[in-house]
C-alpha positions, 0 to 999 in steps of 0.5 A: 076398330074405331077409325077416325083418321081418313088416311091409309091404315099403316101396317105394323110389322112383326119387328114393330109389334115387338118394339112397341109391345108394351104400348100396344098392350097399354092403349091397343093396336089401333091406337098404335097404328094411328100413331105409327101413321102420323108425322110431327113437326117439332120447332125449337130444340132447346131443353124442352124440345129435346124432351118432346123429341125423345118422347115422340120418337120412343112412342113410335110416330111415323116421322119427326122433323126437327126445325131450329135455326139456333146454334148450340151454346154452353147454356143450351147444353145444360138442359139439352141432352141430345146435343154433344158438349163438343157441338157448340156453335153448330145448329141445334137441330142438326146436332141433335139428329144422331142421338135422336135417331139412335133412340128409335131407328124405326122413326124417320127423324129429320133436321132442318136448320131454318127459321120457322118464320121463313117457312111457307104455309104449305110446309106446315100442312104436310104434318099431322101435328105441329109442336112449337117450343120457344116461339114468339106469340105472333108465330104461334097464333099465326100457325095455330090459325093456319093449322086449325083450318086444315085439321092439323093439331097444334101444341105450344110450350116453353120453360122459363126457369122454374116455370113451364106451360103447354097449350093444345088446340085439337080443333072444335070437334076432336074425337077420341075414345076412352076406356071405362069400366063395364057396367053389368046389369043384374040377372032377372032372377036375383034374390039379393034385394033392391040393391041387386037391381042396380047396375054394378061395375065389373072390374074384369071388363072394360068398354071403349066409349067414344067422346068429343071435345071442343078446343079454343084457339090460342088467340082466344085463350090469350085474349080473355076480356077481364073486364067482363063480369064473367071473367071477374068471377073466374079470376080467383080460380085462374092460376097466376101462371096465366098472367106470368105467361103473358109477361114472358111472351111480351118479353120475347116479342120485345127482345126477340129472346127469353130472359137470360141469366147473363143479363138477369139484372136488366131483364128483371127490371124489364120484366117488372115493367112489362108486368105492370103494363100487361096487368094494367092493360087487362084492367088488373092490379099489378099485385096479382103477380108479386115482384119475386117472380123475376127470381125464378124465370131464367134459363131452362131447368132440366127437371122442369123441362122433363116434367113439361116435356113429359106432359107435352109429349104425352098430349101429342101422343094421345091426340095422334092416337085418339086415345084417352081424354086430352088436357083442355087446354093449358097446363101450367107447371111451377117447379117451386111448388112441384105441381101442375095446373090444367085450366081452360081459357076461351068460349064456354 
């Protein structure tokens, strides 16, 4: 057994073994035990948060705490399937609790109707992973810096219309195991010629390989100096979604919310102005992000939430179970193209 988490080894009951039979067959009992012993904080219960909550609860974490101070609105009901349509005006986390708990009674699901910004540092230190959705840049950077000091895994994400992203910081020395096909050496008495002396892949056997990955912080990922020659050389392969993310995070900083359909005209003008200011501050041409981006970044679209929430939930599960290679370290999704891009930003 590869035991990489210094915590009490959770016991899987017969009932749990039956519940998680498929997952145990997929990634092994040890990985499921590590997942079963983990507590996760999920901030933000919009459409993306609901998808992440569903995926983590069904995967079988020990406990999930849902933190959100926002109220259920008609807009949020369009992509948020955990809240009843009759719950408008209620707190989103509390309104999501009943359906969330029903997904898996073996998981301890809690709801708190409070602002993440108002919580003391100690509150976040009781979790093994913190997942931040629909949060401001300042809050995400603050909590990433706090949690990284205490070996707590941090994930961030949001959905803006057709666009979505996910960021992960698993620390400078994240250990995981990956299943690889087993290489079989030929027997010494082989008479099949020189080629038979080479090791071959045995399709019927696999081996577990221990690996280590290093992640940069969110602050480092967002503060790339694009005036350096190294950054300029990588500009062509940098997805334009990275710069769009800067624009949308700045919009939230200025307005305290994401772009809204009911104020699309006013918000569209502001987004273009922010685009100009952000790219100019980076020393980049405003044409890098065409004007039509404002037509596709309003509201949470349920299909985009499902895709990004699936990736985000999967990455949390992989990190907690320490099984399989993680994304490193930002995933961008563009629903207009129907594809996602994984890229790394930070010290090489």
